[in-house]
SEKOLRO-847727 format. One record per atom (N, C-alpha, C, O): residue in three letters; residue number from 1; atom name; x, y, z. Coordinates in nm, 3 decimals, always signed. Example, Ala and Ser with C-alpha at 12.3 -4.5 7.8 and 13.67 -1.06 7.14 Angstrom:
+------+-----+------+---------+---------+---------+
: code : pos : site :       u :       v :       w :
+------+-----+------+---------+---------+---------+
:  ALA :   1 :    N :  +1.319 :  -0.569 :  +0.780 :
:  ALA :   1 :   CA :  +1.230 :  -0.450 :  +0.780 :
:  ALA :   1 :    C :  +1.320 :  -0.330 :  +0.780 :
:  ALA :   1 :    O :  +1.424 :  -0.332 :  +0.846 :
:  SER :   2 :    N :  +1.285 :  -0.225 :  +0.708 :
:  SER :   2 :   CA :  +1.367 :  -0.106 :  +0.714 :
:  SER :   2 :    C :  +1.290 :  +0.003 :  +0.787 :
:  SER :   2 :    O :  +1.341 :  +0.114 :  +0.804 :
+------+-----+------+---------+---------+---------+
//
This chain:
+------+-----+------+---------+---------+---------+
: code : pos : site :       u :       v :       w :
+------+-----+------+---------+---------+---------+
:  MET :   1 :    N : +11.589 : -13.892 :  -7.669 :
:  MET :   1 :   CA : +11.680 : -13.996 :  -7.629 :
:  MET :   1 :    C : +11.815 : -13.972 :  -7.698 :
:  MET :   1 :    O : +11.823 : -13.917 :  -7.808 :
:  ALA :   2 :    N : +11.920 : -14.015 :  -7.628 :
:  ALA :   2 :   CA : +12.054 : -13.993 :  -7.680 :
:  ALA :   2 :    C : +12.144 : -14.111 :  -7.647 :
:  ALA :   2 :    O : +12.126 : -14.179 :  -7.546 :
:  MET :   3 :    N : +12.239 : -14.134 :  -7.734 :
:  MET :   3 :   CA : +12.338 : -14.240 :  -7.713 :
:  MET :   3 :    C : +12.421 : -14.206 :  -7.590 :
:  MET :   3 :    O : +12.464 : -14.092 :  -7.572 :
:  VAL :   4 :    N : +12.443 : -14.307 :  -7.504 :
:  VAL :   4 :   CA : +12.522 : -14.291 :  -7.382 :
:  VAL :   4 :    C : +12.628 : -14.400 :  -7.381 :
:  VAL :   4 :    O : +12.601 : -14.515 :  -7.416 :
:  VAL :   5 :    N : +12.749 : -14.362 :  -7.338 :
:  VAL :   5 :   CA : +12.858 : -14.458 :  -7.319 :
:  VAL :   5 :    C : +12.909 : -14.440 :  -7.176 :
:  VAL :   5 :    O : +12.936 : -14.328 :  -7.133 :
:  VAL :   6 :    N : +12.921 : -14.550 :  -7.103 :
:  VAL :   6 :   CA : +12.974 : -14.548 :  -6.967 :
:  VAL :   6 :    C : +13.093 : -14.643 :  -6.963 :
:  VAL :   6 :    O : +13.083 : -14.758 :  -7.004 :
:  VAL :   7 :    N : +13.206 : -14.592 :  -6.913 :
:  VAL :   7 :   CA : +13.326 : -14.674 :  -6.898 :
:  VAL :   7 :    C : +13.360 : -14.679 :  -6.750 :
:  VAL :   7 :    O : +13.378 : -14.576 :  -6.685 :
:  THR :   8 :    N : +13.370 : -14.800 :  -6.696 :
:  THR :   8 :   CA : +13.398 : -14.817 :  -6.553 :
:  THR :   8 :    C : +13.533 : -14.884 :  -6.533 :
:  THR :   8 :    O : +13.583 : -14.957 :  -6.618 :
:  GLU :   9 :    N : +13.590 : -14.856 :  -6.416 :
:  GLU :   9 :   CA : +13.716 : -14.919 :  -6.378 :
:  GLU :   9 :    C : +13.715 : -14.939 :  -6.228 :
:  GLU :   9 :    O : +13.694 : -14.844 :  -6.152 :
:  ALA :  10 :    N : +13.737 : -15.061 :  -6.184 :
:  ALA :  10 :   CA : +13.747 : -15.097 :  -6.042 :
:  ALA :  10 :    C : +13.622 : -15.060 :  -5.963 :
:  ALA :  10 :    O : +13.632 : -15.014 :  -5.849 :
:  VAL :  11 :    N : +13.504 : -15.079 :  -6.022 :
:  VAL :  11 :   CA : +13.379 : -15.053 :  -5.950 :
:  VAL :  11 :    C : +13.325 : -15.184 :  -5.894 :
:  VAL :  11 :    O : +13.357 : -15.291 :  -5.945 :
:  PRO :  12 :    N : +13.243 : -15.177 :  -5.789 :
:  PRO :  12 :   CA : +13.187 : -15.299 :  -5.730 :
:  PRO :  12 :    C : +13.093 : -15.372 :  -5.828 :
:  PRO :  12 :    O : +13.031 : -15.309 :  -5.913 :
:  PRO :  13 :    N : +13.083 : -15.503 :  -5.814 :
:  PRO :  13 :   CA : +12.994 : -15.581 :  -5.901 :
:  PRO :  13 :    C : +12.849 : -15.534 :  -5.897 :
:  PRO :  13 :    O : +12.778 : -15.542 :  -5.998 :
:  ARG :  14 :    N : +12.803 : -15.484 :  -5.783 :
:  ARG :  14 :   CA : +12.662 : -15.440 :  -5.776 :
:  ARG :  14 :    C : +12.637 : -15.320 :  -5.866 :
:  ARG :  14 :    O : +12.526 : -15.305 :  -5.919 :
:  LEU :  15 :    N : +12.737 : -15.232 :  -5.884 :
:  LEU :  15 :   CA : +12.720 : -15.120 :  -5.978 :
:  LEU :  15 :    C : +12.720 : -15.172 :  -6.121 :
:  LEU :  15 :    O : +12.640 : -15.127 :  -6.203 :
:  ARG :  16 :    N : +12.807 : -15.265 :  -6.152 :
:  ARG :  16 :   CA : +12.809 : -15.323 :  -6.287 :
:  ARG :  16 :    C : +12.675 : -15.388 :  -6.319 :
:  ARG :  16 :    O : +12.624 : -15.376 :  -6.431 :
:  GLY :  17 :    N : +12.619 : -15.459 :  -6.222 :
:  GLY :  17 :   CA : +12.488 : -15.521 :  -6.242 :
:  GLY :  17 :    C : +12.379 : -15.418 :  -6.263 :
:  GLY :  17 :    O : +12.290 : -15.436 :  -6.346 :
:  ARG :  18 :    N : +12.386 : -15.309 :  -6.186 :
:  ARG :  18 :   CA : +12.286 : -15.203 :  -6.198 :
:  ARG :  18 :    C : +12.294 : -15.136 :  -6.334 :
:  ARG :  18 :    O : +12.191 : -15.107 :  -6.395 :
:  LEU :  19 :    N : +12.415 : -15.112 :  -6.384 :
:  LEU :  19 :   CA : +12.432 : -15.052 :  -6.517 :
:  LEU :  19 :    C : +12.377 : -15.144 :  -6.626 :
:  LEU :  19 :    O : +12.320 : -15.098 :  -6.724 :
:  ALA :  20 :    N : +12.394 : -15.275 :  -6.607 :
:  ALA :  20 :   CA : +12.348 : -15.372 :  -6.707 :
:  ALA :  20 :    C : +12.196 : -15.378 :  -6.718 :
:  ALA :  20 :    O : +12.143 : -15.431 :  -6.816 :
:  VAL :  21 :    N : +12.126 : -15.323 :  -6.619 :
:  VAL :  21 :   CA : +11.979 : -15.317 :  -6.628 :
:  VAL :  21 :    C : +11.937 : -15.222 :  -6.740 :
:  VAL :  21 :    O : +11.840 : -15.250 :  -6.810 :
:  TRP :  22 :    N : +12.008 : -15.109 :  -6.756 :
:  TRP :  22 :   CA : +11.969 : -15.007 :  -6.853 :
:  TRP :  22 :    C : +12.054 : -15.004 :  -6.979 :
:  TRP :  22 :    O : +12.010 : -14.956 :  -7.083 :
:  LEU :  23 :    N : +12.177 : -15.056 :  -6.969 :
:  LEU :  23 :   CA : +12.272 : -15.045 :  -7.080 :
:  LEU :  23 :    C : +12.327 : -15.183 :  -7.117 :
:  LEU :  23 :    O : +12.318 : -15.277 :  -7.038 :
:  LEU :  24 :    N : +12.382 : -15.194 :  -7.236 :
:  LEU :  24 :   CA : +12.441 : -15.318 :  -7.284 :
:  LEU :  24 :    C : +12.592 : -15.313 :  -7.258 :
:  LEU :  24 :    O : +12.659 : -15.218 :  -7.298 :
:  GLU :  25 :    N : +12.646 : -15.415 :  -7.192 :
:  GLU :  25 :   CA : +12.790 : -15.422 :  -7.165 :
:  GLU :  25 :    C : +12.857 : -15.488 :  -7.286 :
:  GLU :  25 :    O : +12.850 : -15.610 :  -7.302 :
:  ILE :  26 :    N : +12.923 : -15.407 :  -7.370 :
:  ILE :  26 :   CA : +12.981 : -15.459 :  -7.494 :
:  ILE :  26 :    C : +13.124 : -15.510 :  -7.475 :
:  ILE :  26 :    O : +13.172 : -15.589 :  -7.557 :
:  ARG :  27 :    N : +13.191 : -15.467 :  -7.372 :
:  ARG :  27 :   CA : +13.322 : -15.515 :  -7.330 :
:  ARG :  27 :    C : +13.323 : -15.502 :  -7.178 :
:  ARG :  27 :    O : +13.238 : -15.433 :  -7.121 :
:  ALA :  28 :    N : +13.418 : -15.566 :  -7.114 :
:  ALA :  28 :   CA : +13.424 : -15.557 :  -6.967 :
:  ALA :  28 :    C : +13.434 : -15.411 :  -6.925 :
:  ALA :  28 :    O : +13.531 : -15.342 :  -6.957 :
:  GLY :  29 :    N : +13.332 : -15.364 :  -6.852 :
:  GLY :  29 :   CA : +13.331 : -15.228 :  -6.800 :
:  GLY :  29 :    C : +13.290 : -15.120 :  -6.898 :
:  GLY :  29 :    O : +13.296 : -15.002 :  -6.865 :
:  VAL :  30 :    N : +13.248 : -15.157 :  -7.020 :
:  VAL :  30 :   CA : +13.206 : -15.059 :  -7.121 :
:  VAL :  30 :    C : +13.060 : -15.083 :  -7.154 :
:  VAL :  30 :    O : +13.023 : -15.191 :  -7.202 :
:  TYR :  31 :    N : +12.976 : -14.983 :  -7.127 :
:  TYR :  31 :   CA : +12.831 : -14.994 :  -7.144 :
:  TYR :  31 :    C : +12.783 : -14.891 :  -7.244 :
:  TYR :  31 :    O : +12.832 : -14.778 :  -7.244 :
:  VAL :  32 :    N : +12.688 : -14.928 :  -7.329 :
:  VAL :  32 :   CA : +12.629 : -14.836 :  -7.425 :
:  VAL :  32 :    C : +12.476 : -14.850 :  -7.423 :
:  VAL :  32 :    O : +12.423 : -14.955 :  -7.386 :
:  GLY :  33 :    N : +12.409 : -14.744 :  -7.463 :
:  GLY :  33 :   CA : +12.264 : -14.748 :  -7.472 :
:  GLY :  33 :    C : +12.209 : -14.619 :  -7.527 :
:  GLY :  33 :    O : +12.282 : -14.522 :  -7.547 :
:  ASP :  34 :    N : +12.080 : -14.620 :  -7.551 :
:  ASP :  34 :   CA : +12.008 : -14.503 :  -7.601 :
:  ASP :  34 :    C : +11.900 : -14.474 :  -7.498 :
:  ASP :  34 :    O : +11.796 : -14.541 :  -7.496 :
:  VAL :  35 :    N : +11.924 : -14.373 :  -7.411 :
:  VAL :  35 :   CA : +11.834 : -14.348 :  -7.299 :
:  VAL :  35 :    C : +11.794 : -14.201 :  -7.295 :
:  VAL :  35 :    O : +11.858 : -14.115 :  -7.355 :
:  SER :  36 :    N : +11.687 : -14.174 :  -7.223 :
:  SER :  36 :   CA : +11.640 : -14.036 :  -7.205 :
:  SER :  36 :    C : +11.728 : -13.964 :  -7.103 :
:  SER :  36 :    O : +11.806 : -14.027 :  -7.032 :
:  LYS :  37 :    N : +11.715 : -13.834 :  -7.097 :
:  LYS :  37 :   CA : +11.790 : -13.754 :  -7.000 :
:  LYS :  37 :    C : +11.757 : -13.799 :  -6.858 :
:  LYS :  37 :    O : +11.846 : -13.808 :  -6.773 :
:  ARG :  38 :    N : +11.632 : -13.827 :  -6.833 :
:  ARG :  38 :   CA : +11.589 : -13.871 :  -6.699 :
:  ARG :  38 :    C : +11.658 : -14.001 :  -6.658 :
:  ARG :  38 :    O : +11.705 : -14.013 :  -6.544 :
:  ILE :  39 :    N : +11.663 : -14.097 :  -6.748 :
:  ILE :  39 :   CA : +11.729 : -14.224 :  -6.719 :
:  ILE :  39 :    C : +11.879 : -14.203 :  -6.703 :
:  ILE :  39 :    O : +11.941 : -14.261 :  -6.614 :
:  ARG :  40 :    N : +11.938 : -14.120 :  -6.789 :
:  ARG :  40 :   CA : +12.082 : -14.092 :  -6.778 :
:  ARG :  40 :    C : +12.115 : -14.032 :  -6.642 :
:  ARG :  40 :    O : +12.214 : -14.070 :  -6.579 :
:  GLU :  41 :    N : +12.034 : -13.939 :  -6.596 :
:  GLU :  41 :   CA : +12.057 : -13.878 :  -6.464 :
:  GLU :  41 :    C : +12.038 : -13.980 :  -6.352 :
:  GLU :  41 :    O : +12.111 : -13.976 :  -6.253 :
:  MET :  42 :    N : +11.942 : -14.071 :  -6.366 :
:  MET :  42 :   CA : +11.922 : -14.176 :  -6.266 :
:  MET :  42 :    C : +12.042 : -14.270 :  -6.264 :
:  MET :  42 :    O : +12.086 : -14.312 :  -6.157 :
:  ILE :  43 :    N : +12.095 : -14.304 :  -6.381 :
:  ILE :  43 :   CA : +12.215 : -14.388 :  -6.388 :
:  ILE :  43 :    C : +12.330 : -14.319 :  -6.317 :
:  ILE :  43 :    O : +12.404 : -14.384 :  -6.244 :
:  TRP :  44 :    N : +12.346 : -14.189 :  -6.338 :
:  TRP :  44 :   CA : +12.456 : -14.116 :  -6.273 :
:  TRP :  44 :    C : +12.440 : -14.116 :  -6.121 :
:  TRP :  44 :    O : +12.538 : -14.129 :  -6.048 :
:  GLU :  45 :    N : +12.318 : -14.102 :  -6.073 :
:  GLU :  45 :   CA : +12.293 : -14.110 :  -5.929 :
:  GLU :  45 :    C : +12.336 : -14.246 :  -5.874 :
:  GLU :  45 :    O : +12.393 : -14.255 :  -5.765 :
:  GLN :  46 :    N : +12.310 : -14.353 :  -5.950 :
:  GLN :  46 :   CA : +12.352 : -14.487 :  -5.909 :
:  GLN :  46 :    C : +12.505 : -14.498 :  -5.907 :
:  GLN :  46 :    O : +12.562 : -14.562 :  -5.819 :
:  ILE :  47 :    N : +12.570 : -14.437 :  -6.005 :
:  ILE :  47 :   CA : +12.717 : -14.438 :  -6.009 :
:  ILE :  47 :    C : +12.772 : -14.367 :  -5.886 :
:  ILE :  47 :    O : +12.865 : -14.418 :  -5.823 :
:  GLU :  48 :    N : +12.717 : -14.252 :  -5.852 :
:  GLU :  48 :   CA : +12.765 : -14.178 :  -5.734 :
:  GLU :  48 :    C : +12.738 : -14.254 :  -5.605 :
:  GLU :  48 :    O : +12.819 : -14.248 :  -5.512 :
:  ALA :  49 :    N : +12.626 : -14.324 :  -5.598 :
:  ALA :  49 :   CA : +12.590 : -14.397 :  -5.476 :
:  ALA :  49 :    C : +12.669 : -14.527 :  -5.460 :
:  ALA :  49 :    O : +12.700 : -14.566 :  -5.347 :
:  LEU :  50 :    N : +12.702 : -14.594 :  -5.570 :
:  LEU :  50 :   CA : +12.760 : -14.727 :  -5.563 :
:  LEU :  50 :    C : +12.904 : -14.737 :  -5.612 :
:  LEU :  50 :    O : +12.964 : -14.844 :  -5.605 :
:  GLY :  51 :    N : +12.961 : -14.627 :  -5.662 :
:  GLY :  51 :   CA : +13.093 : -14.631 :  -5.725 :
:  GLY :  51 :    C : +13.210 : -14.660 :  -5.633 :
:  GLY :  51 :    O : +13.313 : -14.710 :  -5.679 :
:  GLU :  52 :    N : +13.196 : -14.630 :  -5.505 :
:  GLU :  52 :   CA : +13.301 : -14.651 :  -5.405 :
:  GLU :  52 :    C : +13.435 : -14.597 :  -5.453 :
:  GLU :  52 :    O : +13.444 : -14.480 :  -5.491 :
:  GLU :  53 :    N : +13.540 : -14.680 :  -5.453 :
:  GLU :  53 :   CA : +13.675 : -14.634 :  -5.488 :
:  GLU :  53 :    C : +13.706 : -14.642 :  -5.637 :
:  GLU :  53 :    O : +13.816 : -14.607 :  -5.680 :
:  GLY :  54 :    N : +13.609 : -14.687 :  -5.718 :
:  GLY :  54 :   CA : +13.632 : -14.699 :  -5.861 :
:  GLY :  54 :    C : +13.624 : -14.565 :  -5.931 :
:  GLY :  54 :    O : +13.606 : -14.461 :  -5.867 :
:  ASN :  55 :    N : +13.638 : -14.567 :  -6.062 :
:  ASN :  55 :   CA : +13.620 : -14.444 :  -6.139 :
:  ASN :  55 :    C : +13.537 : -14.475 :  -6.263 :
:  ASN :  55 :    O : +13.541 : -14.586 :  -6.317 :
:  VAL :  56 :    N : +13.464 : -14.373 :  -6.307 :
:  VAL :  56 :   CA : +13.368 : -14.389 :  -6.416 :
:  VAL :  56 :    C : +13.371 : -14.265 :  -6.504 :
:  VAL :  56 :    O : +13.385 : -14.153 :  -6.455 :
:  ALA :  57 :    N : +13.358 : -14.286 :  -6.633 :
:  ALA :  57 :   CA : +13.337 : -14.177 :  -6.728 :
:  ALA :  57 :    C : +13.208 : -14.205 :  -6.802 :
:  ALA :  57 :    O : +13.185 : -14.317 :  -6.850 :
:  MET :  58 :    N : +13.123 : -14.103 :  -6.813 :
:  MET :  58 :   CA : +12.998 : -14.115 :  -6.888 :
:  MET :  58 :    C : +12.997 : -14.005 :  -6.994 :
:  MET :  58 :    O : +13.020 : -13.888 :  -6.965 :
:  ALA :  59 :    N : +12.969 : -14.046 :  -7.119 :
:  ALA :  59 :   CA : +12.959 : -13.950 :  -7.229 :
:  ALA :  59 :    C : +12.827 : -13.973 :  -7.300 :
:  ALA :  59 :    O : +12.779 : -14.086 :  -7.310 :
:  TRP :  60 :    N : +12.768 : -13.864 :  -7.351 :
:  TRP :  60 :   CA : +12.641 : -13.875 :  -7.422 :
:  TRP :  60 :    C : +12.633 : -13.771 :  -7.533 :
:  TRP :  60 :    O : +12.696 : -13.665 :  -7.526 :
:  ALA :  61 :    N : +12.556 : -13.803 :  -7.635 :
:  ALA :  61 :   CA : +12.536 : -13.714 :  -7.749 :
:  ALA :  61 :    C : +12.461 : -13.590 :  -7.704 :
:  ALA :  61 :    O : +12.368 : -13.598 :  -7.624 :
:  SER :  62 :    N : +12.501 : -13.474 :  -7.758 :
:  SER :  62 :   CA : +12.433 : -13.348 :  -7.725 :
:  SER :  62 :    C : +12.448 : -13.251 :  -7.841 :
:  SER :  62 :    O : +12.512 : -13.281 :  -7.942 :
:  ASN :  63 :    N : +12.388 : -13.134 :  -7.826 :
:  ASN :  63 :   CA : +12.393 : -13.031 :  -7.930 :
:  ASN :  63 :    C : +12.508 : -12.933 :  -7.911 :
:  ASN :  63 :    O : +12.508 : -12.828 :  -7.974 :
:  HIS :  64 :    N : +12.605 : -12.964 :  -7.827 :
:  HIS :  64 :   CA : +12.720 : -12.877 :  -7.806 :
:  HIS :  64 :    C : +12.812 : -12.882 :  -7.928 :
:  HIS :  64 :    O : +12.798 : -12.967 :  -8.016 :
:  GLU :  65 :    N : +12.908 : -12.788 :  -7.931 :
:  GLU :  65 :   CA : +13.000 : -12.781 :  -8.044 :
:  GLU :  65 :    C : +13.073 : -12.912 :  -8.068 :
:  GLU :  65 :    O : +13.096 : -12.951 :  -8.182 :
:  SER :  66 :    N : +13.108 : -12.981 :  -7.961 :
:  SER :  66 :   CA : +13.181 : -13.107 :  -7.974 :
:  SER :  66 :    C : +13.089 : -13.222 :  -8.016 :
:  SER :  66 :    O : +13.136 : -13.325 :  -8.065 :
:  GLY :  67 :    N : +12.958 : -13.205 :  -7.998 :
:  GLY :  67 :   CA : +12.862 : -13.310 :  -8.032 :
:  GLY :  67 :    C : +12.835 : -13.406 :  -7.918 :
:  GLY :  67 :    O : +12.755 : -13.498 :  -7.932 :
:  PHE :  68 :    N : +12.903 : -13.385 :  -7.805 :
:  PHE :  68 :   CA : +12.881 : -13.470 :  -7.688 :
:  PHE :  68 :    C : +12.917 : -13.393 :  -7.561 :
:  PHE :  68 :    O : +12.981 : -13.288 :  -7.565 :
:  GLU :  69 :    N : +12.873 : -13.450 :  -7.450 :
:  GLU :  69 :   CA : +12.911 : -13.400 :  -7.317 :
:  GLU :  69 :    C : +12.960 : -13.520 :  -7.238 :
:  GLU :  69 :    O : +12.934 : -13.634 :  -7.274 :
:  PHE :  70 :    N : +13.031 : -13.493 :  -7.129 :
:  PHE :  70 :   CA : +13.076 : -13.604 :  -7.044 :
:  PHE :  70 :    C : +13.094 : -13.556 :  -6.901 :
:  PHE :  70 :    O : +13.106 : -13.437 :  -6.873 :
:  GLN :  71 :    N : +13.095 : -13.653 :  -6.812 :
:  GLN :  71 :   CA : +13.126 : -13.626 :  -6.672 :
:  GLN :  71 :    C : +13.199 : -13.747 :  -6.617 :
:  GLN :  71 :    O : +13.190 : -13.856 :  -6.672 :
:  THR :  72 :    N : +13.272 : -13.725 :  -6.508 :
:  THR :  72 :   CA : +13.353 : -13.833 :  -6.452 :
:  THR :  72 :    C : +13.326 : -13.847 :  -6.302 :
:  THR :  72 :    O : +13.281 : -13.753 :  -6.236 :
:  TYR :  73 :    N : +13.356 : -13.965 :  -6.252 :
:  TYR :  73 :   CA : +13.342 : -13.995 :  -6.110 :
:  TYR :  73 :    C : +13.470 : -14.065 :  -6.065 :
:  TYR :  73 :    O : +13.522 : -14.151 :  -6.136 :
:  GLY :  74 :    N : +13.520 : -14.030 :  -5.947 :
:  GLY :  74 :   CA : +13.636 : -14.098 :  -5.891 :
:  GLY :  74 :    C : +13.767 : -14.034 :  -5.932 :
:  GLY :  74 :    O : +13.771 : -13.936 :  -6.007 :
:  THR :  75 :    N : +13.873 : -14.091 :  -5.879 :
:  THR :  75 :   CA : +14.007 : -14.040 :  -5.903 :
:  THR :  75 :    C : +14.067 : -14.105 :  -6.026 :
:  THR :  75 :    O : +14.060 : -14.227 :  -6.044 :
:  ASN :  76 :    N : +14.127 : -14.022 :  -6.111 :
:  ASN :  76 :   CA : +14.188 : -14.070 :  -6.234 :
:  ASN :  76 :    C : +14.292 : -13.968 :  -6.277 :
:  ASN :  76 :    O : +14.280 : -13.850 :  -6.242 :
:  ARG :  77 :    N : +14.393 : -14.009 :  -6.352 :
:  ARG :  77 :   CA : +14.493 : -13.913 :  -6.401 :
:  ARG :  77 :    C : +14.434 : -13.819 :  -6.506 :
:  ARG :  77 :    O : +14.491 : -13.713 :  -6.533 :
:  ARG :  78 :    N : +14.324 : -13.855 :  -6.564 :
:  ARG :  78 :   CA : +14.258 : -13.767 :  -6.661 :
:  ARG :  78 :    C : +14.158 : -13.681 :  -6.588 :
:  ARG :  78 :    O : +14.068 : -13.731 :  -6.520 :
:  GLU :  79 :    N : +14.175 : -13.550 :  -6.602 :
:  GLU :  79 :   CA : +14.090 : -13.456 :  -6.529 :
:  GLU :  79 :    C : +14.018 : -13.363 :  -6.627 :
:  GLU :  79 :    O : +14.084 : -13.298 :  -6.708 :
:  PRO :  80 :    N : +13.884 : -13.357 :  -6.621 :
:  PRO :  80 :   CA : +13.811 : -13.268 :  -6.711 :
:  PRO :  80 :    C : +13.838 : -13.121 :  -6.676 :
:  PRO :  80 :    O : +13.842 : -13.084 :  -6.559 :
:  VAL :  81 :    N : +13.856 : -13.038 :  -6.778 :
:  VAL :  81 :   CA : +13.874 : -12.894 :  -6.758 :
:  VAL :  81 :    C : +13.787 : -12.820 :  -6.860 :
:  VAL :  81 :    O : +13.762 : -12.870 :  -6.969 :
:  ASP :  82 :    N : +13.743 : -12.701 :  -6.822 :
:  ASP :  82 :   CA : +13.663 : -12.616 :  -6.911 :
:  ASP :  82 :    C : +13.756 : -12.514 :  -6.973 :
:  ASP :  82 :    O : +13.821 : -12.438 :  -6.902 :
:  HIS :  83 :    N : +13.763 : -12.511 :  -7.106 :
:  HIS :  83 :   CA : +13.849 : -12.416 :  -7.176 :
:  HIS :  83 :    C : +13.762 : -12.336 :  -7.274 :
:  HIS :  83 :    O : +13.728 : -12.384 :  -7.381 :
:  ASP :  84 :    N : +13.728 : -12.214 :  -7.234 :
:  ASP :  84 :   CA : +13.643 : -12.126 :  -7.316 :
:  ASP :  84 :    C : +13.513 : -12.194 :  -7.358 :
:  ASP :  84 :    O : +13.471 : -12.184 :  -7.473 :
:  GLY :  85 :    N : +13.450 : -12.264 :  -7.263 :
:  GLY :  85 :   CA : +13.323 : -12.329 :  -7.290 :
:  GLY :  85 :    C : +13.333 : -12.467 :  -7.353 :
:  GLY :  85 :    O : +13.232 : -12.534 :  -7.374 :
:  LEU :  86 :    N : +13.454 : -12.511 :  -7.383 :
:  LEU :  86 :   CA : +13.476 : -12.644 :  -7.441 :
:  LEU :  86 :    C : +13.539 : -12.733 :  -7.335 :
:  LEU :  86 :    O : +13.641 : -12.697 :  -7.276 :
:  ARG :  87 :    N : +13.480 : -12.848 :  -7.311 :
:  ARG :  87 :   CA : +13.536 : -12.940 :  -7.212 :
:  ARG :  87 :    C : +13.646 : -13.023 :  -7.275 :
:  ARG :  87 :    O : +13.627 : -13.090 :  -7.376 :
:  LEU :  88 :    N : +13.762 : -13.017 :  -7.212 :
:  LEU :  88 :   CA : +13.878 : -13.093 :  -7.255 :
:  LEU :  88 :    C : +13.925 : -13.181 :  -7.140 :
:  LEU :  88 :    O : +13.871 : -13.174 :  -7.030 :
:  VAL :  89 :    N : +14.026 : -13.262 :  -7.166 :
:  VAL :  89 :   CA : +14.081 : -13.349 :  -7.063 :
:  VAL :  89 :    C : +14.230 : -13.319 :  -7.047 :
:  VAL :  89 :    O : +14.305 : -13.315 :  -7.144 :
:  ARG :  90 :    N : +14.270 : -13.298 :  -6.922 :
:  ARG :  90 :   CA : +14.410 : -13.272 :  -6.889 :
:  ARG :  90 :    C : +14.464 : -13.398 :  -6.820 :
:  ARG :  90 :    O : +14.394 : -13.462 :  -6.741 :
:  PHE :  91 :    N : +14.589 : -13.432 :  -6.850 :
:  PHE :  91 :   CA : +14.654 : -13.546 :  -6.787 :
:  PHE :  91 :    C : +14.736 : -13.497 :  -6.668 :
:  PHE :  91 :    O : +14.819 : -13.407 :  -6.683 :
:  LEU :  92 :    N : +14.712 : -13.555 :  -6.552 :
:  LEU :  92 :   CA : +14.791 : -13.522 :  -6.435 :
:  LEU :  92 :    C : +14.920 : -13.605 :  -6.438 :
:  LEU :  92 :    O : +14.923 : -13.714 :  -6.494 :
:  PRO :  93 :    N : +15.027 : -13.552 :  -6.377 :
:  PRO :  93 :   CA : +15.151 : -13.631 :  -6.375 :
:  PRO :  93 :    C : +15.132 : -13.758 :  -6.292 :
:  PRO :  93 :    O : +15.050 : -13.761 :  -6.200 :
:  PRO :  94 :    N : +15.207 : -13.863 :  -6.325 :
:  PRO :  94 :   CA : +15.194 : -13.987 :  -6.247 :
:  PRO :  94 :    C : +15.238 : -13.965 :  -6.103 :
:  PRO :  94 :    O : +15.325 : -13.883 :  -6.075 :
:  GLU :  95 :    N : +15.176 : -14.041 :  -6.013 :
:  GLU :  95 :   CA : +15.215 : -14.031 :  -5.873 :
:  GLU :  95 :    C : +15.353 : -14.092 :  -5.855 :
:  GLU :  95 :    O : +15.381 : -14.199 :  -5.911 :
:  PRO :  96 :    N : +15.440 : -14.026 :  -5.779 :
:  PRO :  96 :   CA : +15.575 : -14.081 :  -5.759 :
:  PRO :  96 :    C : +15.569 : -14.213 :  -5.680 :
:  PRO :  96 :    O : +15.489 : -14.229 :  -5.588 :
:  THR :  97 :    N : +15.654 : -14.305 :  -5.719 :
:  THR :  97 :   CA : +15.662 : -14.432 :  -5.647 :
:  THR :  97 :    C : +15.776 : -14.425 :  -5.547 :
:  THR :  97 :    O : +15.882 : -14.371 :  -5.577 :
:  SER :  98 :    N : +15.754 : -14.480 :  -5.430 :
:  SER :  98 :   CA : +15.856 : -14.472 :  -5.324 :
:  SER :  98 :    C : +15.947 : -14.590 :  -5.327 :
:  SER :  98 :    O : +16.039 : -14.599 :  -5.245 :
+------+-----+------+---------+---------+---------+
//
């Protein structure tokens, strides 16, 4: 089992309710828990199925050099990139306003 953190933004209430079944919502849209890999993967499947136009970041403890791994769902200015085996986050420029 490993610590998991899920941060949601603009997701439907049914996804928030589904996340609350397995994780504790400690702030609006921020969920934490200690779950197995199987449960973590099931949670991610629910995020992909119910996330719609929102965006989600999930991070969990692992044995990698950084001590954690993460994945994201949806559109966001923060984009994960792989740099020599280390996952980092790149910021995209803001969208121009007309």
